[in-house]
PDB file of N, CA, C and O in Angstrom:
ATOM      1  N   UNK A   1      28.451 132.254 105.691  1.00  0.00           N
ATOM      2  CA  UNK A   1      27.829 131.578 104.561  1.00  0.00           C
ATOM      3  C   UNK A   1      26.421 131.122 104.944  1.00  0.00           C
ATOM      4  O   UNK A   1      26.222 130.523 106.001  1.00  0.00           O
ATOM      5  N   UNK A   2      25.463 131.405 104.095  1.00  0.00           N
ATOM      6  CA  UNK A   2      24.080 131.039 104.362  1.00  0.00           C
ATOM      7  C   UNK A   2      23.847 129.564 104.049  1.00  0.00           C
ATOM      8  O   UNK A   2      24.322 129.041 103.041  1.00  0.00           O
ATOM      9  N   UNK A   3      23.107 128.909 104.938  1.00  0.00           N
ATOM     10  CA  UNK A   3      22.743 127.518 104.698  1.00  0.00           C
ATOM     11  C   UNK A   3      21.514 127.471 103.807  1.00  0.00           C
ATOM     12  O   UNK A   3      20.700 128.395 103.792  1.00  0.00           O
ATOM     13  N   UNK A   4      21.397 126.380 103.068  1.00  0.00           N
ATOM     14  CA  UNK A   4      20.251 126.200 102.185  1.00  0.00           C
ATOM     15  C   UNK A   4      19.414 125.023 102.647  1.00  0.00           C
ATOM     16  O   UNK A   4      19.908 124.091 103.282  1.00  0.00           O
ATOM     17  N   UNK A   5      18.150 125.091 102.316  1.00  0.00           N
ATOM     18  CA  UNK A   5      17.263 123.964 102.535  1.00  0.00           C
ATOM     19  C   UNK A   5      17.479 123.003 101.368  1.00  0.00           C
ATOM     20  O   UNK A   5      17.562 123.430 100.217  1.00  0.00           O
ATOM     21  N   UNK A   6      17.570 121.690 101.668  1.00  0.00           N
ATOM     22  CA  UNK A   6      17.812 120.716 100.607  1.00  0.00           C
ATOM     23  C   UNK A   6      17.020 119.435 100.859  1.00  0.00           C
ATOM     24  O   UNK A   6      16.253 119.343 101.817  1.00  0.00           O
ATOM     25  N   UNK A   7      17.220 118.454  99.988  1.00  0.00           N
ATOM     26  CA  UNK A   7      16.469 117.195 100.070  1.00  0.00           C
ATOM     27  C   UNK A   7      16.722 116.454 101.380  1.00  0.00           C
ATOM     28  O   UNK A   7      15.849 115.736 101.867  1.00  0.00           O
ATOM     29  N   UNK A   8      17.906 116.625 101.947  1.00  0.00           N
ATOM     30  CA  UNK A   8      18.252 115.913 103.172  1.00  0.00           C
ATOM     31  C   UNK A   8      17.717 116.584 104.432  1.00  0.00           C
ATOM     32  O   UNK A   8      17.498 115.907 105.437  1.00  0.00           O
ATOM     33  N   UNK A   9      17.500 117.903 104.403  1.00  0.00           N
ATOM     34  CA  UNK A   9      17.153 118.592 105.650  1.00  0.00           C
ATOM     35  C   UNK A   9      15.785 119.275 105.669  1.00  0.00           C
ATOM     36  O   UNK A   9      15.410 119.834 106.699  1.00  0.00           O
ATOM     37  N   UNK A  10      15.036 119.251 104.585  1.00  0.00           N
ATOM     38  CA  UNK A  10      13.815 120.057 104.521  1.00  0.00           C
ATOM     39  C   UNK A  10      12.747 119.639 105.532  1.00  0.00           C
ATOM     40  O   UNK A  10      11.890 120.451 105.882  1.00  0.00           O
ATOM     41  N   UNK A  11      12.776 118.394 106.008  1.00  0.00           N
ATOM     42  CA  UNK A  11      11.775 117.962 106.979  1.00  0.00           C
ATOM     43  C   UNK A  11      12.182 118.276 108.416  1.00  0.00           C
ATOM     44  O   UNK A  11      11.346 118.223 109.319  1.00  0.00           O
ATOM     45  N   UNK A  12      13.440 118.597 108.636  1.00  0.00           N
ATOM     46  CA  UNK A  12      13.924 118.918 109.977  1.00  0.00           C
ATOM     47  C   UNK A  12      14.248 120.391 110.172  1.00  0.00           C
ATOM     48  O   UNK A  12      14.516 120.818 111.295  1.00  0.00           O
ATOM     49  N   UNK A  13      14.230 121.175 109.099  1.00  0.00           N
ATOM     50  CA  UNK A  13      14.637 122.575 109.192  1.00  0.00           C
ATOM     51  C   UNK A  13      13.603 123.500 108.572  1.00  0.00           C
ATOM     52  O   UNK A  13      12.771 123.090 107.763  1.00  0.00           O
ATOM     53  N   UNK A  14      13.683 124.773 108.980  1.00  0.00           N
ATOM     54  CA  UNK A  14      12.826 125.818 108.419  1.00  0.00           C
ATOM     55  C   UNK A  14      13.599 127.127 108.486  1.00  0.00           C
ATOM     56  O   UNK A  14      14.542 127.263 109.265  1.00  0.00           O
ATOM     57  N   UNK A  15      13.197 128.074 107.677  1.00  0.00           N
ATOM     58  CA  UNK A  15      13.777 129.412 107.741  1.00  0.00           C
ATOM     59  C   UNK A  15      12.979 130.230 108.749  1.00  0.00           C
ATOM     60  O   UNK A  15      11.758 130.098 108.840  1.00  0.00           O
ATOM     61  N   UNK A  16      13.683 131.085 109.514  1.00  0.00           N
ATOM     62  CA  UNK A  16      12.989 131.932 110.480  1.00  0.00           C
ATOM     63  C   UNK A  16      13.542 133.347 110.417  1.00  0.00           C
ATOM     64  O   UNK A  16      14.748 133.566 110.302  1.00  0.00           O
ATOM     65  N   UNK A  17      12.615 134.305 110.498  1.00  0.00           N
ATOM     66  CA  UNK A  17      12.952 135.718 110.616  1.00  0.00           C
ATOM     67  C   UNK A  17      11.919 136.343 111.539  1.00  0.00           C
ATOM     68  O   UNK A  17      10.735 136.410 111.208  1.00  0.00           O
ATOM     69  N   UNK A  18      12.369 136.794 112.687  1.00  0.00           N
ATOM     70  CA  UNK A  18      11.488 137.341 113.724  1.00  0.00           C
ATOM     71  C   UNK A  18      10.373 136.345 114.035  1.00  0.00           C
ATOM     72  O   UNK A  18      10.660 135.232 114.477  1.00  0.00           O
ATOM     73  N   UNK A  19       9.115 136.713 113.817  1.00  0.00           N
ATOM     74  CA  UNK A  19       7.995 135.821 114.128  1.00  0.00           C
ATOM     75  C   UNK A  19       7.485 135.066 112.904  1.00  0.00           C
ATOM     76  O   UNK A  19       6.367 134.551 112.902  1.00  0.00           O
ATOM     77  N   UNK A  20       8.298 135.009 111.884  1.00  0.00           N
ATOM     78  CA  UNK A  20       7.880 134.309 110.664  1.00  0.00           C
ATOM     79  C   UNK A  20       8.718 133.061 110.443  1.00  0.00           C
ATOM     80  O   UNK A  20       9.913 133.025 110.738  1.00  0.00           O
ATOM     81  N   UNK A  21       8.061 132.047 109.920  1.00  0.00           N
ATOM     82  CA  UNK A  21       8.728 130.776 109.633  1.00  0.00           C
ATOM     83  C   UNK A  21       8.325 130.324 108.240  1.00  0.00           C
ATOM     84  O   UNK A  21       7.154 130.395 107.867  1.00  0.00           O
ATOM     85  N   UNK A  22       9.304 129.860 107.473  1.00  0.00           N
ATOM     86  CA  UNK A  22       9.049 129.378 106.114  1.00  0.00           C
ATOM     87  C   UNK A  22       9.666 127.996 105.956  1.00  0.00           C
ATOM     88  O   UNK A  22      10.770 127.733 106.432  1.00  0.00           O
ATOM     89  N   UNK A  23       8.942 127.129 105.287  1.00  0.00           N
ATOM     90  CA  UNK A  23       9.447 125.778 105.099  1.00  0.00           C
ATOM     91  C   UNK A  23       8.672 125.028 104.035  1.00  0.00           C
ATOM     92  O   UNK A  23       7.883 125.603 103.285  1.00  0.00           O
ATOM     93  N   UNK A  24       8.917 123.729 103.989  1.00  0.00           N
ATOM     94  CA  UNK A  24       8.262 122.853 103.014  1.00  0.00           C
ATOM     95  C   UNK A  24       7.628 121.694 103.773  1.00  0.00           C
ATOM     96  O   UNK A  24       8.286 121.030 104.574  1.00  0.00           O
ATOM     97  N   UNK A  25       6.359 121.461 103.516  1.00  0.00           N
ATOM     98  CA  UNK A  25       5.681 120.309 104.106  1.00  0.00           C
ATOM     99  C   UNK A  25       5.259 119.355 102.991  1.00  0.00           C
ATOM    100  O   UNK A  25       5.111 119.747 101.834  1.00  0.00           O
ATOM    101  N   UNK A  26       5.071 118.101 103.369  1.00  0.00           N
ATOM    102  CA  UNK A  26       4.677 117.066 102.421  1.00  0.00           C
ATOM    103  C   UNK A  26       3.189 116.797 102.602  1.00  0.00           C
ATOM    104  O   UNK A  26       2.709 116.632 103.723  1.00  0.00           O
ATOM    105  N   UNK A  27       2.467 116.755 101.490  1.00  0.00           N
ATOM    106  CA  UNK A  27       1.021 116.529 101.514  1.00  0.00           C
ATOM    107  C   UNK A  27       0.701 115.317 100.644  1.00  0.00           C
ATOM    108  O   UNK A  27       1.196 115.200  99.523  1.00  0.00           O
ATOM    109  N   UNK A  28      -0.124 114.422 101.166  1.00  0.00           N
ATOM    110  CA  UNK A  28      -0.550 113.263 100.380  1.00  0.00           C
ATOM    111  C   UNK A  28      -1.949 113.516  99.836  1.00  0.00           C
ATOM    112  O   UNK A  28      -2.855 113.891 100.581  1.00  0.00           O
ATOM    113  N   UNK A  29      -2.121 113.311  98.544  1.00  0.00           N
ATOM    114  CA  UNK A  29      -3.417 113.451  97.888  1.00  0.00           C
ATOM    115  C   UNK A  29      -3.947 112.054  97.573  1.00  0.00           C
ATOM    116  O   UNK A  29      -3.459 111.411  96.643  1.00  0.00           O
ATOM    117  N   UNK A  30      -4.937 111.572  98.330  1.00  0.00           N
ATOM    118  CA  UNK A  30      -5.427 110.210  98.116  1.00  0.00           C
ATOM    119  C   UNK A  30      -6.143 110.019  96.775  1.00  0.00           C
ATOM    120  O   UNK A  30      -6.218 108.899  96.268  1.00  0.00           O
ATOM    121  N   UNK A  31      -6.663 111.090  96.207  1.00  0.00           N
ATOM    122  CA  UNK A  31      -7.355 110.971  94.920  1.00  0.00           C
ATOM    123  C   UNK A  31      -6.382 110.741  93.774  1.00  0.00           C
ATOM    124  O   UNK A  31      -6.702 110.052  92.805  1.00  0.00           O
ATOM    125  N   UNK A  32      -5.201 111.318  93.888  1.00  0.00           N
ATOM    126  CA  UNK A  32      -4.165 111.135  92.866  1.00  0.00           C
ATOM    127  C   UNK A  32      -3.163 110.061  93.256  1.00  0.00           C
ATOM    128  O   UNK A  32      -2.325 109.661  92.448  1.00  0.00           O
ATOM    129  N   UNK A  33      -3.251 109.594  94.501  1.00  0.00           N
ATOM    130  CA  UNK A  33      -2.256 108.658  95.052  1.00  0.00           C
ATOM    131  C   UNK A  33      -0.849 109.202  94.850  1.00  0.00           C
ATOM    132  O   UNK A  33       0.054 108.501  94.394  1.00  0.00           O
ATOM    133  N   UNK A  34      -0.691 110.475  95.204  1.00  0.00           N
ATOM    134  CA  UNK A  34       0.595 111.138  94.988  1.00  0.00           C
ATOM    135  C   UNK A  34       0.869 112.136  96.109  1.00  0.00           C
ATOM    136  O   UNK A  34      -0.043 112.631  96.771  1.00  0.00           O
ATOM    137  N   UNK A  35       2.148 112.411  96.296  1.00  0.00           N
ATOM    138  CA  UNK A  35       2.577 113.418  97.260  1.00  0.00           C
ATOM    139  C   UNK A  35       2.850 114.729  96.537  1.00  0.00           C
ATOM    140  O   UNK A  35       3.301 114.740  95.392  1.00  0.00           O
ATOM    141  N   UNK A  36       2.569 115.828  97.219  1.00  0.00           N
ATOM    142  CA  UNK A  36       2.949 117.147  96.724  1.00  0.00           C
ATOM    143  C   UNK A  36       3.716 117.847  97.842  1.00  0.00           C
ATOM    144  O   UNK A  36       3.742 117.378  98.980  1.00  0.00           O
ATOM    145  N   UNK A  37       4.332 118.959  97.509  1.00  0.00           N
ATOM    146  CA  UNK A  37       5.168 119.698  98.448  1.00  0.00           C
ATOM    147  C   UNK A  37       4.626 121.112  98.584  1.00  0.00           C
ATOM    148  O   UNK A  37       4.476 121.831  97.595  1.00  0.00           O
ATOM    149  N   UNK A  38       4.335 121.501  99.817  1.00  0.00           N
ATOM    150  CA  UNK A  38       3.760 122.801 100.104  1.00  0.00           C
ATOM    151  C   UNK A  38       4.845 123.734 100.643  1.00  0.00           C
ATOM    152  O   UNK A  38       5.350 123.534 101.748  1.00  0.00           O
ATOM    153  N   UNK A  39       5.197 124.744  99.866  1.00  0.00           N
ATOM    154  CA  UNK A  39       6.118 125.780 100.323  1.00  0.00           C
ATOM    155  C   UNK A  39       5.268 126.829 101.032  1.00  0.00           C
ATOM    156  O   UNK A  39       4.300 127.337 100.465  1.00  0.00           O
ATOM    157  N   UNK A  40       5.630 127.154 102.275  1.00  0.00           N
ATOM    158  CA  UNK A  40       4.774 128.026 103.078  1.00  0.00           C
ATOM    159  C   UNK A  40       5.580 129.054 103.859  1.00  0.00           C
ATOM    160  O   UNK A  40       6.786 128.913 104.060  1.00  0.00           O
ATOM    161  N   UNK A  41       4.879 130.085 104.290  1.00  0.00           N
ATOM    162  CA  UNK A  41       5.410 131.052 105.242  1.00  0.00           C
ATOM    163  C   UNK A  41       4.292 131.367 106.229  1.00  0.00           C
ATOM    164  O   UNK A  41       3.170 131.680 105.831  1.00  0.00           O
ATOM    165  N   UNK A  42       4.609 131.282 107.526  1.00  0.00           N
ATOM    166  CA  UNK A  42       3.633 131.507 108.591  1.00  0.00           C
ATOM    167  C   UNK A  42       4.041 132.674 109.476  1.00  0.00           C
ATOM    168  O   UNK A  42       5.228 132.935 109.674  1.00  0.00           O
ATOM    169  N   UNK A  43       3.053 133.364 110.001  1.00  0.00           N
ATOM    170  CA  UNK A  43       3.250 134.299 111.109  1.00  0.00           C
ATOM    171  C   UNK A  43       3.022 133.454 112.358  1.00  0.00           C
ATOM    172  O   UNK A  43       1.883 133.095 112.655  1.00  0.00           O
ATOM    173  N   UNK A  44       4.081 133.134 113.090  1.00  0.00           N
ATOM    174  CA  UNK A  44       3.989 132.122 114.143  1.00  0.00           C
ATOM    175  C   UNK A  44       3.224 132.575 115.385  1.00  0.00           C
ATOM    176  O   UNK A  44       2.639 131.740 116.075  1.00  0.00           O
ATOM    177  N   UNK A  45       3.212 133.857 115.683  1.00  0.00           N
ATOM    178  CA  UNK A  45       2.503 134.306 116.894  1.00  0.00           C
ATOM    179  C   UNK A  45       0.995 134.140 116.760  1.00  0.00           C
ATOM    180  O   UNK A  45       0.317 133.815 117.735  1.00  0.00           O
ATOM    181  N   UNK A  46       0.473 134.360 115.572  1.00  0.00           N
ATOM    182  CA  UNK A  46      -0.976 134.238 115.376  1.00  0.00           C
ATOM    183  C   UNK A  46      -1.334 133.024 114.514  1.00  0.00           C
ATOM    184  O   UNK A  46      -2.499 132.812 114.179  1.00  0.00           O
ATOM    185  N   UNK A  47      -0.323 132.234 114.160  1.00  0.00           N
ATOM    186  CA  UNK A  47      -0.499 131.026 113.338  1.00  0.00           C
ATOM    187  C   UNK A  47      -1.319 131.306 112.078  1.00  0.00           C
ATOM    188  O   UNK A  47      -2.279 130.599 111.770  1.00  0.00           O
ATOM    189  N   UNK A  48      -0.919 132.341 111.366  1.00  0.00           N
ATOM    190  CA  UNK A  48      -1.589 132.707 110.124  1.00  0.00           C
ATOM    191  C   UNK A  48      -0.664 132.403 108.954  1.00  0.00           C
ATOM    192  O   UNK A  48       0.507 132.783 108.948  1.00  0.00           O
ATOM    193  N   UNK A  49      -1.213 131.715 107.972  1.00  0.00           N
ATOM    194  CA  UNK A  49      -0.444 131.416 106.768  1.00  0.00           C
ATOM    195  C   UNK A  49      -0.400 132.668 105.898  1.00  0.00           C
ATOM    196  O   UNK A  49      -1.439 133.212 105.525  1.00  0.00           O
ATOM    197  N   UNK A  50       0.807 133.118 105.581  1.00  0.00           N
ATOM    198  CA  UNK A  50       0.988 134.322 104.780  1.00  0.00           C
ATOM    199  C   UNK A  50       1.228 134.004 103.309  1.00  0.00           C
ATOM    200  O   UNK A  50       0.954 134.818 102.426  1.00  0.00           O
ATOM    201  N   UNK A  51       1.747 132.803 103.067  1.00  0.00           N
ATOM    202  CA  UNK A  51       2.179 132.442 101.722  1.00  0.00           C
ATOM    203  C   UNK A  51       2.139 130.930 101.605  1.00  0.00           C
ATOM    204  O   UNK A  51       2.588 130.227 102.511  1.00  0.00           O
ATOM    205  N   UNK A  52       1.612 130.423 100.511  1.00  0.00           N
ATOM    206  CA  UNK A  52       1.641 128.982 100.272  1.00  0.00           C
ATOM    207  C   UNK A  52       1.584 128.704  98.772  1.00  0.00           C
ATOM    208  O   UNK A  52       0.795 129.303  98.041  1.00  0.00           O
ATOM    209  N   UNK A  53       2.430 127.789  98.337  1.00  0.00           N
ATOM    210  CA  UNK A  53       2.449 127.352  96.942  1.00  0.00           C
ATOM    211  C   UNK A  53       2.668 125.846  96.946  1.00  0.00           C
ATOM    212  O   UNK A  53       3.562 125.349  97.631  1.00  0.00           O
ATOM    213  N   UNK A  54       1.862 125.124  96.191  1.00  0.00           N
ATOM    214  CA  UNK A  54       1.974 123.671  96.131  1.00  0.00           C
ATOM    215  C   UNK A  54       2.729 123.269  94.865  1.00  0.00           C
ATOM    216  O   UNK A  54       2.476 123.791  93.779  1.00  0.00           O
ATOM    217  N   UNK A  55       3.665 122.324  95.030  1.00  0.00           N
ATOM    218  CA  UNK A  55       4.486 121.845  93.920  1.00  0.00           C
ATOM    219  C   UNK A  55       4.390 120.331  93.808  1.00  0.00           C
ATOM    220  O   UNK A  55       4.223 119.635  94.810  1.00  0.00           O
ATOM    221  N   UNK A  56       4.496 119.828  92.586  1.00  0.00           N
ATOM    222  CA  UNK A  56       4.551 118.385  92.366  1.00  0.00           C
ATOM    223  C   UNK A  56       5.947 117.832  92.621  1.00  0.00           C
ATOM    224  O   UNK A  56       6.108 116.644  92.903  1.00  0.00           O
ATOM    225  N   UNK A  57       6.953 118.690  92.523  1.00  0.00           N
ATOM    226  CA  UNK A  57       8.338 118.239  92.646  1.00  0.00           C
ATOM    227  C   UNK A  57       9.051 118.982  93.771  1.00  0.00           C
ATOM    228  O   UNK A  57       8.954 120.203  93.887  1.00  0.00           O
ATOM    229  N   UNK A  58       9.763 118.230  94.591  1.00  0.00           N
ATOM    230  CA  UNK A  58      10.464 118.791  95.739  1.00  0.00           C
ATOM    231  C   UNK A  58      11.503 119.822  95.324  1.00  0.00           C
ATOM    232  O   UNK A  58      11.636 120.856  95.979  1.00  0.00           O
ATOM    233  N   UNK A  59      12.238 119.564  94.253  1.00  0.00           N
ATOM    234  CA  UNK A  59      13.292 120.507  93.858  1.00  0.00           C
ATOM    235  C   UNK A  59      12.732 121.888  93.531  1.00  0.00           C
ATOM    236  O   UNK A  59      13.407 122.892  93.758  1.00  0.00           O
ATOM    237  N   UNK A  60      11.518 121.956  93.006  1.00  0.00           N
ATOM    238  CA  UNK A  60      10.897 123.253  92.715  1.00  0.00           C
ATOM    239  C   UNK A  60      10.529 123.984  94.008  1.00  0.00           C
ATOM    240  O   UNK A  60      10.720 125.196  94.116  1.00  0.00           O
ATOM    241  N   UNK A  61      10.004 123.249  94.980  1.00  0.00           N
ATOM    242  CA  UNK A  61       9.657 123.851  96.272  1.00  0.00           C
ATOM    243  C   UNK A  61      10.910 124.357  96.984  1.00  0.00           C
ATOM    244  O   UNK A  61      10.906 125.447  97.557  1.00  0.00           O
ATOM    245  N   UNK A  62      11.972 123.569  96.947  1.00  0.00           N
ATOM    246  CA  UNK A  62      13.222 123.971  97.593  1.00  0.00           C
ATOM    247  C   UNK A  62      13.847 125.182  96.912  1.00  0.00           C
ATOM    248  O   UNK A  62      14.389 126.063  97.580  1.00  0.00           O
ATOM    249  N   UNK A  63      13.774 125.228  95.601  1.00  0.00           N
ATOM    250  CA  UNK A  63      14.314 126.378  94.870  1.00  0.00           C
ATOM    251  C   UNK A  63      13.584 127.662  95.275  1.00  0.00           C
ATOM    252  O   UNK A  63      14.215 128.694  95.503  1.00  0.00           O
ATOM    253  N   UNK A  64      12.259 127.591  95.362  1.00  0.00           N
ATOM    254  CA  UNK A  64      11.483 128.760  95.789  1.00  0.00           C
ATOM    255  C   UNK A  64      11.862 129.170  97.210  1.00  0.00           C
ATOM    256  O   UNK A  64      12.073 130.352  97.480  1.00  0.00           O
ATOM    257  N   UNK A  65      11.950 128.203  98.113  1.00  0.00           N
ATOM    258  CA  UNK A  65      12.302 128.502  99.509  1.00  0.00           C
ATOM    259  C   UNK A  65      13.655 129.201  99.601  1.00  0.00           C
ATOM    260  O   UNK A  65      13.784 130.231 100.263  1.00  0.00           O
ATOM    261  N   UNK A  66      14.653 128.645  98.940  1.00  0.00           N
ATOM    262  CA  UNK A  66      15.997 129.214  99.010  1.00  0.00           C
ATOM    263  C   UNK A  66      16.080 130.575  98.328  1.00  0.00           C
ATOM    264  O   UNK A  66      16.812 131.452  98.787  1.00  0.00           O
ATOM    265  N   UNK A  67      15.336 130.760  97.235  1.00  0.00           N
ATOM    266  CA  UNK A  67      15.338 132.052  96.543  1.00  0.00           C
ATOM    267  C   UNK A  67      14.627 133.133  97.352  1.00  0.00           C
ATOM    268  O   UNK A  67      15.123 134.254  97.461  1.00  0.00           O
ATOM    269  N   UNK A  68      13.474 132.802  97.917  1.00  0.00           N
ATOM    270  CA  UNK A  68      12.657 133.797  98.612  1.00  0.00           C
ATOM    271  C   UNK A  68      13.060 134.013 100.070  1.00  0.00           C
ATOM    272  O   UNK A  68      12.980 135.133 100.575  1.00  0.00           O
ATOM    273  N   UNK A  69      13.491 132.950 100.747  1.00  0.00           N
ATOM    274  CA  UNK A  69      13.725 133.032 102.188  1.00  0.00           C
ATOM    275  C   UNK A  69      15.150 132.652 102.590  1.00  0.00           C
ATOM    276  O   UNK A  69      15.444 132.546 103.780  1.00  0.00           O
ATOM    277  N   UNK A  70      16.016 132.449 101.637  1.00  0.00           N
ATOM    278  CA  UNK A  70      17.376 131.990 101.902  1.00  0.00           C
ATOM    279  C   UNK A  70      18.234 132.936 102.720  1.00  0.00           C
ATOM    280  O   UNK A  70      19.265 132.522 103.252  1.00  0.00           O
ATOM    281  N   UNK A  71      17.840 134.187 102.833  1.00  0.00           N
ATOM    282  CA  UNK A  71      18.604 135.134 103.659  1.00  0.00           C
ATOM    283  C   UNK A  71      18.200 135.052 105.131  1.00  0.00           C
ATOM    284  O   UNK A  71      18.850 135.651 105.988  1.00  0.00           O
ATOM    285  N   UNK A  72      17.130 134.311 105.425  1.00  0.00           N
ATOM    286  CA  UNK A  72      16.688 134.119 106.805  1.00  0.00           C
ATOM    287  C   UNK A  72      17.542 133.042 107.472  1.00  0.00           C
ATOM    288  O   UNK A  72      18.254 132.298 106.798  1.00  0.00           O
ATOM    289  N   UNK A  73      17.464 132.967 108.791  1.00  0.00           N
ATOM    290  CA  UNK A  73      18.189 131.950 109.546  1.00  0.00           C
ATOM    291  C   UNK A  73      17.550 130.577 109.322  1.00  0.00           C
ATOM    292  O   UNK A  73      16.331 130.432 109.421  1.00  0.00           O
ATOM    293  N   UNK A  74      18.371 129.580 109.021  1.00  0.00           N
ATOM    294  CA  UNK A  74      17.883 128.207 108.871  1.00  0.00           C
ATOM    295  C   UNK A  74      17.967 127.540 110.237  1.00  0.00           C
ATOM    296  O   UNK A  74      19.055 127.362 110.784  1.00  0.00           O
ATOM    297  N   UNK A  75      16.813 127.175 110.782  1.00  0.00           N
ATOM    298  CA  UNK A  75      16.756 126.626 112.141  1.00  0.00           C
ATOM    299  C   UNK A  75      16.356 125.159 112.125  1.00  0.00           C
ATOM    300  O   UNK A  75      15.787 124.660 111.154  1.00  0.00           O
ATOM    301  N   UNK A  76      16.664 124.487 113.213  1.00  0.00           N
ATOM    302  CA  UNK A  76      16.268 123.094 113.426  1.00  0.00           C
ATOM    303  C   UNK A  76      14.859 123.089 114.014  1.00  0.00           C
ATOM    304  O   UNK A  76      14.591 123.780 114.997  1.00  0.00           O
ATOM    305  N   UNK A  77      13.965 122.315 113.417  1.00  0.00           N
ATOM    306  CA  UNK A  77      12.627 122.152 113.982  1.00  0.00           C
ATOM    307  C   UNK A  77      12.715 121.107 115.079  1.00  0.00           C
ATOM    308  O   UNK A  77      13.247 120.019 114.859  1.00  0.00           O
ATOM    309  N   UNK A  78      12.206 121.422 116.243  1.00  0.00           N
ATOM    310  CA  UNK A  78      12.295 120.472 117.354  1.00  0.00           C
ATOM    311  C   UNK A  78      11.041 119.623 117.424  1.00  0.00           C
ATOM    312  O   UNK A  78       9.946 120.059 117.066  1.00  0.00           O
ATOM    313  N   UNK A  79      11.227 118.414 117.889  1.00  0.00           N
ATOM    314  CA  UNK A  79      10.103 117.505 118.094  1.00  0.00           C
ATOM    315  C   UNK A  79       9.364 117.931 119.352  1.00  0.00           C
ATOM    316  O   UNK A  79       9.987 118.324 120.338  1.00  0.00           O
ATOM    317  N   UNK A  80       8.057 117.857 119.324  1.00  0.00           N
ATOM    318  CA  UNK A  80       7.281 118.136 120.529  1.00  0.00           C
ATOM    319  C   UNK A  80       7.401 116.946 121.460  1.00  0.00           C
ATOM    320  O   UNK A  80       7.373 115.793 121.030  1.00  0.00           O
ATOM    321  N   UNK A  81       7.535 117.244 122.738  1.00  0.00           N
ATOM    322  CA  UNK A  81       7.637 116.151 123.700  1.00  0.00           C
ATOM    323  C   UNK A  81       6.268 115.529 123.918  1.00  0.00           C
ATOM    324  O   UNK A  81       5.241 116.201 123.819  1.00  0.00           O
ATOM    325  N   UNK A  82       6.270 114.250 124.214  1.00  0.00           N
ATOM    326  CA  UNK A  82       5.012 113.567 124.479  1.00  0.00           C
ATOM    327  C   UNK A  82       5.038 113.028 125.898  1.00  0.00           C
ATOM    328  O   UNK A  82       6.097 112.941 126.520  1.00  0.00           O
ATOM    329  N   UNK A  83       3.907 112.678 126.390  1.00  0.00           N
ATOM    330  CA  UNK A  83       3.830 112.147 127.743  1.00  0.00           C
ATOM    331  C   UNK A  83       3.734 113.255 128.766  1.00  0.00           C
ATOM    332  O   UNK A  83       3.433 114.403 128.438  1.00  0.00           O
ATOM    333  N   UNK A  84       3.994 112.896 130.010  1.00  0.00           N
ATOM    334  CA  UNK A  84       3.796 113.836 131.116  1.00  0.00           C
ATOM    335  C   UNK A  84       5.067 114.539 131.564  1.00  0.00           C
ATOM    336  O   UNK A  84       5.043 115.242 132.575  1.00  0.00           O
ATOM    337  N   UNK A  85       6.152 114.379 130.866  1.00  0.00           N
ATOM    338  CA  UNK A  85       7.398 114.990 131.326  1.00  0.00           C
ATOM    339  C   UNK A  85       7.331 116.509 131.337  1.00  0.00           C
ATOM    340  O   UNK A  85       8.049 117.150 132.105  1.00  0.00           O
ATOM    341  N   UNK A  86       6.483 117.095 130.500  1.00  0.00           N
ATOM    342  CA  UNK A  86       6.364 118.547 130.487  1.00  0.00           C
ATOM    343  C   UNK A  86       5.039 119.014 131.072  1.00  0.00           C
ATOM    344  O   UNK A  86       4.648 120.166 130.880  1.00  0.00           O
ATOM    345  N   UNK A  87       4.355 118.145 131.770  1.00  0.00           N
ATOM    346  CA  UNK A  87       3.029 118.441 132.305  1.00  0.00           C
ATOM    347  C   UNK A  87       3.106 119.492 133.413  1.00  0.00           C
ATOM    348  O   UNK A  87       3.952 119.395 134.301  1.00  0.00           O
ATOM    349  N   UNK A  88       2.246 120.471 133.364  1.00  0.00           N
ATOM    350  CA  UNK A  88       2.208 121.537 134.358  1.00  0.00           C
ATOM    351  C   UNK A  88       1.751 120.997 135.711  1.00  0.00           C
ATOM    352  O   UNK A  88       2.143 121.527 136.751  1.00  0.00           O
ATOM    353  N   UNK A  89       0.933 119.957 135.709  1.00  0.00           N
ATOM    354  CA  UNK A  89       0.383 119.413 136.954  1.00  0.00           C
ATOM    355  C   UNK A  89       1.395 118.610 137.758  1.00  0.00           C
ATOM    356  O   UNK A  89       1.088 118.170 138.866  1.00  0.00           O
ATOM    357  N   UNK A  90       2.566 118.414 137.235  1.00  0.00           N
ATOM    358  CA  UNK A  90       3.598 117.622 137.905  1.00  0.00           C
ATOM    359  C   UNK A  90       3.995 118.187 139.238  1.00  0.00           C
ATOM    360  O   UNK A  90       4.855 117.624 139.916  1.00  0.00           O
TER     361      UNK A  90
END
């Protein structure tokens, strides 16, 4: 059974297929004092945006993600480590 992106997991998960990643990011517009939702697809090796659509409502962004990329693997986005624990100079 394929997992779906939803209101509870969209900030921690993304769809992945080979070197491509698709997800939803939150954007704040200070001129409108409002948040929008950016549905995107990236080529991760070259960090090139292949697809992007901005929505006023999260449910619309999630519907697009699940319809277009729902057959891809839903992965957990990991937090980047901070500090010197991963420092090469160690």
